[in-house]
ZAMARGU-4260 file (C-alpha; in steps of 0.2 Angstrom, whole numbers, plus 5000, padded with zeros to 4 digits):
<rodrens>
0) 4925/5043/4973 | 4936/5058/4969 | 4947/5060/4954 | 4966/5060/4958 | 4968/5078/4954
5) 4955/5083/4967 | 4963/5071/4979 | 4980/5080/4976 | 4971/5097/4979 | 4964/5090/4996
10) 4981/5083/5001 | 4989/5099/4998 | 4975/5109/5007 | 4977/5098/5022 | 4996/5099/5023
15) 4995/5118/5022 | 4982/5120/5036 | 4991/5126/5052 | 4986/5121/5070 | 5001/5129/5078
20) 5008/5113/5084 | 5024/5102/5080 | 5013/5093/5068 | 5013/5108/5057 | 5032/5106/5055
25) 5030/5088/5049 | 5016/5093/5037 | 5027/5107/5030 | 5041/5094/5027 | 5029/5082/5019
30) 5022/5096/5008 | 5040/5101/5003 | 5044/5083/4999 | 5029/5080/4987 | 5027/5098/4980
35) 5045/5104/4979 | 5058/5090/4980 | 5050/5077/4969 | 5052/5091/4955 | 5035/5090/4946
40) 5020/5093/4957 | 5009/5090/4942 | 5016/5072/4940 | 5001/5061/4945 | 5013/5046/4948
45) 5020/5055/4963 | 5003/5054/4971 | 4998/5036/4967 | 4996/5032/4985 | 4980/5043/4985
50) 4972/5031/4973 | 4967/5019/4987 | 4959/5034/4997 | 4941/5037/4993 | 4937/5055/5001
55) 4943/5069/5010 | 4941/5060/5027 | 4952/5046/5021 | 4966/5058/5015 | 4965/5067/5031
60) 4967/5051/5041 | 4981/5045/5031 | 4990/5062/5034 | 4987/5061/5052 | 4993/5043/5053
65) 5009/5048/5044 | 5012/5063/5054 | 5010/5054/5070 | 5022/5040/5064 | 5035/5052/5059
70) 5034/5061/5076 | 5035/5045/5085 | 5049/5037/5075 | 5059/5051/5068 | 5074/5048/5079
75) 5074/5029/5073 | 5072/5032/5054 | 5075/5045/5041 | 5060/5056/5035 | 5059/5049/5018
80) 5060/5031/5024 | 5045/5034/5035 | 5036/5043/5021 | 5038/5027/5010 | 5033/5015/5024
85) 5017/5024/5029 | 5011/5033/5013 | 5012/5019/5001
</rodrens>
């Protein structure tokens, strides 16, 4: 099991990886939210949802799930509402 600091590092790495698709825009928004808008990217509490994830594959799958849910539902709900629904 990875430590939370390593999970945060993996989380950011995956969000910053670009595929030249619309998903990149959503991943940028997620990155901005967690690493810019919340104010303190070093505050581990902001990333408590990562505690339930065991490895890089789990983190990647969660990001893929959230990105797809945001793309499918962004016209129905706000960005932050969707993050809270699917990240936590």
